[in-house]
DSSP file (Angstrom, degrees, kcal/mol; ACC not computed):
  #  RESIDUE AA STRUCTURE BP1 BP2  ACC     N-H-->O    O-->H-N    N-H-->O    O-->H-N    TCO  KAPPA ALPHA  PHI   PSI    X-CA   Y-CA   Z-CA
    1    1 A M              0   0    0      0, 0.0     3,-0.0     0, 0.0    67,-0.0   0.000 360.0 360.0 360.0 130.1    7.7   63.6   52.4
    2    2 A T        +     0   0    0     66,-0.1    67,-2.1    68,-0.0     2,-0.3   0.506 360.0  62.0-104.4  -7.2    5.0   61.4   50.9
    3    3 A D  E     -A   68   0A   0     65,-0.2     2,-0.4     2,-0.0    65,-0.2  -0.896  58.3-172.2-118.5 149.6    3.4   60.2   54.2
    4    4 A F  E     -A   67   0A   0     63,-2.5    63,-2.8    -2,-0.3     2,-0.6  -0.986  14.8-145.8-140.9 130.0    1.7   62.3   57.0
    5    5 A L  E     -A   66   0A   0     -2,-0.4    61,-0.3    61,-0.2    60,-0.0  -0.863   7.7-152.7 -95.8 118.7    0.6   61.1   60.4
    6    6 A W        -     0   0    0     59,-2.9    58,-2.5    -2,-0.6    59,-0.4  -0.815  30.1-139.0 -87.4 106.2   -2.6   62.8   61.6
    7    7 A P    >   -     0   0    0      0, 0.0     3,-0.8     0, 0.0     2,-0.1  -0.181  11.9-102.9 -73.5 158.1   -2.0   62.5   65.3
    8    8 A R  T 3  S+     0   0    0     55,-0.3    32,-0.2     1,-0.2    31,-0.1  -0.494 109.8  19.3 -66.5 147.5   -4.5   61.6   68.0
    9    9 A L  T 3  S-     0   0    0     30,-3.6    -1,-0.2    -2,-0.1    31,-0.2   0.873  92.2-164.8  55.6  42.0   -5.6   64.7   69.9
   10   10 A A    <   -     0   0    0     -3,-0.8     2,-0.2    29,-0.3    -1,-0.1  -0.226   3.5-160.9 -58.2 144.2   -4.4   67.0   67.1
   11   11 A E     >  -     0   0    0     29,-0.1     4,-2.0    30,-0.0     3,-0.5  -0.547  38.9 -79.7-117.6-176.1   -4.0   70.7   67.9
   12   12 A A  H  > S+     0   0    0      1,-0.2     4,-2.4     2,-0.2     5,-0.2   0.866 128.0  53.6 -57.2 -40.9   -3.8   73.8   65.8
   13   13 A D  H  > S+     0   0    0      1,-0.2     4,-2.2     2,-0.2    -1,-0.2   0.871 108.0  51.3 -63.7 -35.7   -0.1   73.3   64.9
   14   14 A D  H  > S+     0   0    0     -3,-0.5     4,-2.5     2,-0.2    -1,-0.2   0.899 109.6  49.8 -66.7 -40.4   -1.0   69.8   63.6
   15   15 A T  H  X S+     0   0    0     -4,-2.0     4,-2.8     2,-0.2    -2,-0.2   0.918 110.2  50.4 -63.7 -43.6   -3.8   71.2   61.4
   16   16 A T  H  X S+     0   0    0     -4,-2.4     4,-2.1     1,-0.2    -2,-0.2   0.909 111.4  48.4 -60.6 -42.9   -1.4   73.9   60.1
   17   17 A A  H  X S+     0   0    0     -4,-2.2     4,-2.3     2,-0.2    -2,-0.2   0.909 112.6  48.0 -65.1 -42.4    1.2   71.2   59.2
   18   18 A L  H  X S+     0   0    0     -4,-2.5     4,-2.9     2,-0.2     5,-0.2   0.923 110.3  52.1 -64.5 -43.8   -1.4   69.0   57.5
   19   19 A E  H  X S+     0   0    0     -4,-2.8     4,-2.7     1,-0.2    -2,-0.2   0.913 111.8  46.2 -58.7 -43.6   -2.8   72.0   55.5
   20   20 A A  H  X S+     0   0    0     -4,-2.1     4,-2.0     2,-0.2    -1,-0.2   0.910 113.3  49.1 -66.0 -42.3    0.7   72.8   54.3
   21   21 A W  H  < S+     0   0    0     -4,-2.3     4,-0.4     2,-0.2    -2,-0.2   0.925 115.1  44.2 -62.8 -45.7    1.5   69.1   53.4
   22   22 A L  H ><>S+     0   0    0     -4,-2.9     5,-2.4     1,-0.2     3,-1.7   0.928 110.5  54.5 -64.0 -46.3   -1.8   68.8   51.5
   23   23 A D  H ><5S+     0   0    0     -4,-2.7     3,-1.4     1,-0.3    -1,-0.2   0.874 102.3  57.3 -57.8 -40.1   -1.4   72.1   49.7
   24   24 A A  T 3<5S+     0   0    0     -4,-2.0    -1,-0.3     1,-0.3    -2,-0.2   0.681 112.1  43.4 -64.8 -16.0    2.0   71.1   48.4
   25   25 A R  T < 5S-     0   0    0     -3,-1.7    -1,-0.3    -4,-0.4    -2,-0.2   0.300 122.9-101.6-111.5   5.3    0.3   68.1   46.8
   26   26 A G  T < 5S+     0   0    0     -3,-1.4    22,-2.7    -4,-0.3     2,-0.3   0.744  85.6 112.1  82.4  24.1   -2.8   69.9   45.4
   27   27 A W  E   < -D   47   0B   0     -5,-2.4    -1,-0.3    20,-0.3     2,-0.3  -0.796  42.6-168.2-123.5 166.3   -5.2   68.8   48.2
   28   28 A E  E     -D   46   0B   0     18,-2.8    18,-2.5    -2,-0.3     2,-0.4  -0.970  32.4 -95.4-148.8 161.6   -7.0   70.6   51.0
   29   29 A I  E     -D   45   0B   0     -2,-0.3    16,-0.3    16,-0.2    14,-0.0  -0.682  45.5-116.6 -76.4 132.8   -9.1   70.0   54.1
   30   30 A D    >   -     0   0    0     14,-3.6     3,-1.3    -2,-0.4    14,-0.4  -0.621  23.6-158.9 -71.9 111.9  -12.8   70.1   53.3
   31   31 A P  T 3  S+     0   0    0      0, 0.0    -1,-0.2     0, 0.0    14,-0.0   0.605  84.7  64.3 -72.2  -9.4  -14.0   73.1   55.4
   32   32 A T  T 3  S+     0   0    0     12,-0.1     2,-0.5     1,-0.1    -2,-0.1   0.551  94.0  68.8 -89.7  -6.8  -17.6   71.9   55.3
   33   33 A I    <   +     0   0    0     -3,-1.3     2,-0.4    11,-0.2    11,-0.4  -0.952  54.0 164.8-117.1 125.8  -16.9   68.7   57.3
   34   34 A F        +     0   0    0     -2,-0.5     2,-0.4     9,-0.1     9,-0.1  -0.978   4.8 175.0-139.1 127.4  -15.9   68.7   61.0
   35   35 A M  E     -F   42   0C   0      7,-1.0     7,-2.6    -2,-0.4     2,-0.4  -0.992   6.4-171.3-133.6 126.6  -15.9   65.7   63.3
   36   36 A A  E     +F   41   0C   0     -2,-0.4     2,-0.3     5,-0.2    -2,-0.0  -0.918  12.2 162.6-117.3 144.3  -14.7   65.7   66.9
   37   37 A G  E >   -F   40   0C   0      3,-0.5     3,-1.4    -2,-0.4   -28,-0.1  -0.860  55.1 -86.6-146.4-179.4  -14.2   62.7   69.1
   38   38 A T  T 3  S+     0   0    0     -2,-0.3    -2,-0.0     1,-0.3    -1,-0.0   0.754 127.0  50.9 -67.7 -23.3  -12.5   61.6   72.2
   39   39 A A  T 3  S-     0   0    0      1,-0.4   -30,-3.6   -31,-0.1   -29,-0.3   0.429 125.0 -93.7 -91.5   0.0   -9.3   60.8   70.2
   40   40 A G  E <   -F   37   0C   0     -3,-1.4    -3,-0.5   -32,-0.2    -1,-0.4  -0.606  62.8 -29.5 115.5-178.1   -9.3   64.2   68.5
   41   41 A P  E     -F   36   0C   0      0, 0.0     2,-0.3     0, 0.0    -5,-0.2  -0.412  46.1-146.6 -77.2 147.5  -10.7   65.6   65.3
   42   42 A A  E     -F   35   0C   0     -7,-2.6    -7,-1.0    20,-0.1     2,-0.4  -0.840  17.8-155.0-101.6 149.1  -11.1   63.7   62.1
   43   43 A V  E     - E   0  61B   0     18,-2.2    18,-3.7    -2,-0.3     2,-0.5  -0.951   9.7-146.3-126.7 147.2  -10.6   65.6   58.8
   44   44 A Q  E     - E   0  60B   0    -11,-0.4   -14,-3.6    -2,-0.4     2,-0.3  -0.943  21.0-162.4-108.3 133.9  -11.9   65.0   55.3
   45   45 A V  E     +DE  29  59B   0     14,-2.5    14,-2.4    -2,-0.5     2,-0.3  -0.822  10.3 177.5-117.0 156.6   -9.6   66.0   52.5
   46   46 A R  E     -D   28   0B   0    -18,-2.5   -18,-2.8    -2,-0.3     2,-0.2  -0.969  38.5 -87.2-150.6 160.2  -10.2   66.7   48.8
   47   47 A R  E >   -D   27   0B   0     -2,-0.3     3,-1.1   -20,-0.2   -20,-0.3  -0.514  50.5-110.0 -71.5 138.4   -8.3   67.7   45.7
   48   48 A I  T 3  S+     0   0    0    -22,-2.7     3,-0.1     1,-0.2    -1,-0.1  -0.451  97.0  19.2 -68.3 138.1   -8.1   71.5   45.3
   49   49 A G  T 3  S+     0   0    0      1,-0.3    -1,-0.2    -2,-0.1     2,-0.2   0.435  87.0 130.9  86.1   0.3  -10.1   72.9   42.4
   50   50 A T    <   -     0   0    0     -3,-1.1     2,-1.2     1,-0.1    -1,-0.3  -0.543  67.8-108.5 -82.8 155.6  -12.5   70.1   41.9
   51   51 A N        -     0   0    0     -2,-0.2     2,-0.3    -3,-0.1    -1,-0.1  -0.706  43.4-167.3 -85.1  97.6  -16.2   70.8   41.7
   52   52 A W        -     0   0    0     -2,-1.2     2,-0.3     4,-0.0     3,-0.0  -0.668   8.0-154.4 -90.7 140.0  -17.5   69.4   44.9
   53   53 A Q    >   -     0   0    0     -2,-0.3     3,-2.3     4,-0.1    -2,-0.0  -0.822  37.8 -86.1-105.8 150.4  -21.2   68.9   45.6
   54   54 A D  T 3  S+     0   0    0     -2,-0.3     3,-0.1     1,-0.3    -1,-0.1  -0.314 116.5  16.5 -54.2 132.6  -22.7   68.9   49.1
   55   55 A G  T 3  S+     0   0    0      1,-0.3    -1,-0.3    -3,-0.0     2,-0.2   0.384  88.5 142.5  85.3  -4.3  -22.4   65.4   50.6
   56   56 A E    <   -     0   0    0     -3,-2.3    -1,-0.3     1,-0.1     2,-0.1  -0.500  55.2-109.1 -72.5 138.3  -19.8   64.2   48.1
   57   57 A D        +     0   0    0     -2,-0.2     2,-0.1    -3,-0.1    -1,-0.1  -0.421  38.7 173.2 -71.2 137.3  -17.2   61.9   49.6
   58   58 A G        -     0   0    0     -2,-0.1     2,-0.6   -12,-0.1   -12,-0.2  -0.214  51.6 -69.7-108.9-150.3  -13.6   63.0   50.1
   59   59 A L  E     -E   45   0B   0    -14,-2.4   -14,-2.5    -2,-0.1     2,-0.5  -0.955  47.1-145.8-110.7 118.0  -11.0   61.0   52.0
   60   60 A L  E     -E   44   0B   0     -2,-0.6     2,-0.6   -16,-0.2   -16,-0.3  -0.713  10.0-163.1 -87.5 126.8  -11.7   60.8   55.7
   61   61 A I  E     -E   43   0B   0    -18,-3.7   -18,-2.2    -2,-0.5     3,-0.1  -0.950   8.8-156.2-112.4 117.2   -8.6   60.7   58.0
   62   62 A L    >   -     0   0    0     -2,-0.6     3,-2.1   -20,-0.2   -56,-0.2  -0.509  36.6 -77.5 -88.8 158.6   -9.3   59.6   61.5
   63   63 A P  T 3  S+     0   0    0      0, 0.0   -55,-0.3     0, 0.0    -1,-0.1  -0.299 119.3  20.1 -55.5 133.9   -7.1   60.4   64.5
   64   64 A G  T 3  S+     0   0    0    -58,-2.5     2,-0.3     1,-0.3   -56,-0.1   0.421  96.5 124.6  86.6  -0.6   -3.9   58.3   64.6
   65   65 A E    <   -     0   0    0     -3,-2.1   -59,-2.9   -59,-0.4     2,-0.4  -0.650  50.5-142.7 -92.5 150.6   -4.1   57.4   60.9
   66   66 A S  E     -A    5   0A   0     11,-0.3    11,-2.9    -2,-0.3     2,-0.3  -0.841  11.6-157.6-104.8 147.2   -1.3   58.0   58.4
   67   67 A V  E     -AB   4  76A   0    -63,-2.8   -63,-2.5    -2,-0.4     2,-0.3  -0.904   3.4-159.4-120.7 154.7   -2.0   59.1   54.8
   68   68 A T  E     -AB   3  75A   0      7,-2.8     7,-2.7    -2,-0.3     2,-0.4  -0.954   4.8-152.9-132.5 152.2    0.3   58.7   51.8
   69   69 A F  E     - B   0  74A   0    -67,-2.1     5,-0.2    -2,-0.3    -2,-0.0  -0.993   8.1-174.6-128.0 128.7    0.4   60.4   48.4
   70   70 A D        -     0   0    0      3,-1.8     4,-0.1    -2,-0.4    -1,-0.0  -0.027  63.2 -86.1-114.7  30.8    1.8   58.7   45.3
   71   71 A A  S    S+     0   0    0      2,-0.2     3,-0.1     1,-0.1    -2,-0.0   0.154 123.0  32.6  87.5 -15.1    1.7   61.7   42.9
   72   72 A W  S    S+     0   0    0      1,-0.4     2,-0.3    15,-0.0    -1,-0.1   0.484 115.2  40.1-142.7 -13.2   -1.9   61.2   41.8
   73   73 A R        -     0   0    0     16,-0.1    -3,-1.8     2,-0.0     2,-0.4  -0.994  60.4-139.0-142.7 151.5   -3.9   59.7   44.7
   74   74 A M  E     -BC  69  87A   0     13,-2.5    13,-2.4    -2,-0.3     2,-0.3  -0.903  29.1-177.1-105.3 131.6   -4.2   60.2   48.5
   75   75 A C  E     -BC  68  86A   0     -7,-2.7    -7,-2.8    -2,-0.4     2,-0.5  -0.971  30.5-123.7-133.2 145.0   -4.6   57.0   50.5
   76   76 A V  E     -BC  67  85A   0      9,-2.5     9,-0.8    -2,-0.3    -9,-0.3  -0.767  42.3-113.9 -79.6 129.4   -5.0   56.1   54.2
   77   77 A V        -     0   0    0    -11,-2.9   -11,-0.3    -2,-0.5     6,-0.0  -0.505  38.3-117.6 -66.9 124.2   -2.2   53.7   55.1
   78   78 A P        -     0   0    0      0, 0.0     6,-0.1     0, 0.0    -1,-0.1  -0.316  17.7-135.9 -68.9 145.4   -3.8   50.4   55.8
   79   79 A K    >   -     0   0    0      4,-0.3     3,-2.4     1,-0.1   -14,-0.0  -0.622  48.6 -71.7 -88.6 157.6   -3.6   48.8   59.2
   80   80 A P  T 3  S+     0   0    0      0, 0.0    -1,-0.1     0, 0.0     3,-0.1  -0.249 123.8  15.2 -52.2 130.6   -2.8   45.1   59.3
   81   81 A G  T 3  S+     0   0    0      1,-0.3     2,-0.3    -3,-0.1    -2,-0.0   0.453 107.6 104.4  85.2   1.4   -5.8   43.1   58.2
   82   82 A A    <   -     0   0    0     -3,-2.4    -1,-0.3     1,-0.0     2,-0.1  -0.822  68.3-118.0-115.5 154.7   -7.6   46.1   56.6
   83   83 A G        -     0   0    0     -2,-0.3     2,-0.3    -3,-0.1    -4,-0.3  -0.320  34.9 -99.0 -80.8 169.9   -7.9   47.2   53.0
   84   84 A I        -     0   0    0     -6,-0.1     2,-0.5    -2,-0.1    -7,-0.1  -0.711  29.0-156.5 -92.2 143.1   -6.6   50.3   51.5
   85   85 A L  E     +C   76   0A   0     -9,-0.8    -9,-2.5    -2,-0.3     2,-0.3  -0.984  20.9 168.9-122.3 122.0   -8.8   53.4   51.0
   86   86 A C  E     -C   75   0A   0     -2,-0.5     2,-0.3   -11,-0.2   -11,-0.2  -0.896  22.3-161.7-131.7 158.4   -7.8   56.0   48.3
   87   87 A R  E     +C   74   0A   0    -13,-2.4   -13,-2.5    -2,-0.3   -28,-0.1  -0.993  13.9 167.1-136.0 139.9   -9.2   59.0   46.5
   88   88 A S              0   0    0     -2,-0.3    -1,-0.0   -15,-0.2   -13,-0.0   0.175 360.0 360.0-137.2  19.0   -7.8   60.4   43.3
   89   89 A F              0   0    0    -39,-0.0   -16,-0.1   -42,-0.0    -1,-0.1   0.528 360.0 360.0 -63.8 360.0  -10.5   62.8   42.0
């Protein structure tokens, strides 16, 4: 699977599934960033093994967004009328 839908109102099982999907692609959830909202948690992801500095941007995935992986970069699937946002560090 190259796409993953981060659901609204995500629960522990959703987080486990996202972690496994990311790990298989060499990415991880950034444990230093946590954002909660009325639609559920947002997660920031980053490539495993990179030298991250505090405050450095990863890829933020909001509730209800899908992400895609094309073998070298992780992207939020654009909604109609929006640009694409990717990270490939």
